[in-house]
C-alpha positions as CSV (number, residue, x, y, z in Angstrom):
1,M,0.0,0.0,0.0
2,V,1.4,3.4,-1.0
3,I,0.5,6.2,1.3
4,M,0.7,9.7,0.0
5,K,-0.8,11.5,3.1
6,E,1.0,14.2,5.0
7,W,-1.0,14.0,8.3
8,F,-2.0,10.8,10.1
9,T,-4.5,10.0,12.9
10,V,-3.4,7.7,15.7
11,E,-4.9,4.7,13.9
12,E,-3.3,5.5,10.6
13,A,0.1,6.2,12.2
14,A,-0.1,2.8,14.0
15,E,-0.9,1.1,10.7
16,Y,1.8,2.9,8.9
17,L,4.5,1.9,11.4
18,S,3.0,-1.6,11.9
19,V,2.6,-1.1,15.7
20,S,-0.3,-0.8,18.0
21,K,-2.1,2.4,18.9
22,R,-0.7,1.9,22.4
23,T,2.8,2.1,21.1
24,I,2.0,5.3,19.3
25,Y,0.7,6.8,22.5
26,K,3.8,5.6,24.3
27,L,6.2,7.1,21.7
28,T,4.3,10.4,22.0
29,Q,4.5,10.4,25.8
30,E,8.2,9.6,25.7
31,G,8.8,12.5,23.3
32,R,10.1,10.2,20.6
33,L,7.2,11.0,18.3
34,P,5.9,14.6,18.0
35,A,2.1,14.9,18.0
36,F,0.0,17.9,17.1
37,R,-3.3,18.5,18.9
38,I,-6.2,19.8,16.8
39,G,-9.8,20.8,17.4
40,Q,-11.8,21.2,20.6
41,E,-11.4,17.4,21.3
42,R,-7.6,17.8,21.0
43,H,-7.2,14.9,18.7
44,R,-3.6,13.9,17.9
45,R,-2.2,14.2,14.4
46,F,1.2,13.1,13.2
47,R,3.3,14.3,10.3
48,K,4.6,11.7,7.8
49,E,8.1,13.0,8.1
50,D,8.1,12.5,11.9
51,L,6.7,9.0,11.5
52,D,9.5,8.2,9.0
53,K,12.1,9.3,11.6
54,V,10.9,6.8,14.2
55,P,13.4,3.9,14.5
56,R,12.1,0.6,13.1
57,V,11.1,-2.0,15.6
58,P,12.9,-5.3,14.9
59,G,10.4,-7.8,13.4
60,A,7.9,-5.1,12.4
61,T,7.2,-4.4,8.8
62,R,6.8,-1.0,7.2
63,G,5.4,-1.2,3.7
64,M,7.0,-2.9,0.7
65,D,10.5,-2.1,1.8
66,S,10.5,-4.8,4.5
67,M,8.8,-7.3,2.2
68,L,11.5,-6.8,-0.4
69,A,14.2,-7.3,2.2
70,L,12.7,-10.7,3.0
71,S,13.1,-12.3,-0.4
72,A,15.1,-15.1,-1.9
73,S,17.0,-12.7,-4.1
74,A,18.0,-10.5,-1.1
75,D,19.1,-13.4,1.1
76,P,21.0,-16.5,-0.2
77,V,20.1,-18.5,2.9
78,L,16.4,-18.0,2.3
79,A,16.9,-18.8,-1.4
80,E,18.4,-22.2,-0.4
81,L,15.6,-22.9,2.1
82,W,12.8,-21.9,-0.3
83,D,14.3,-23.6,-3.4
84,N,14.4,-27.3,-2.6
85,E,12.9,-30.5,-3.8
86,R,10.5,-31.0,-0.9
87,D,8.5,-27.9,-1.7
88,A,8.8,-28.0,-5.5
89,A,5.0,-28.7,-5.7
90,Y,4.4,-25.2,-4.2
91,D,6.4,-23.6,-7.0
92,Q,3.7,-24.6,-9.4
93,L,1.0,-22.6,-7.6
């Protein structure tokens, strides 16, 4: 999914970073993710550039970049595991 937005809600920020909403609130409380409060309800909004600066959590995925990193062409060990006689039937799917 390609996201072209500049401002994100808590839910959208959590999805973008592949973390929970609780993690977004925690990052904000710790000062590691700036949040902007808007409206009378004081809803939080996050800028895309600030979300991109948050260090990646090991094991979390962020868009297609992480999917490309986990590929047989990028990792010769995975290529060996995925290309073997036992799972040759799956190659036909």
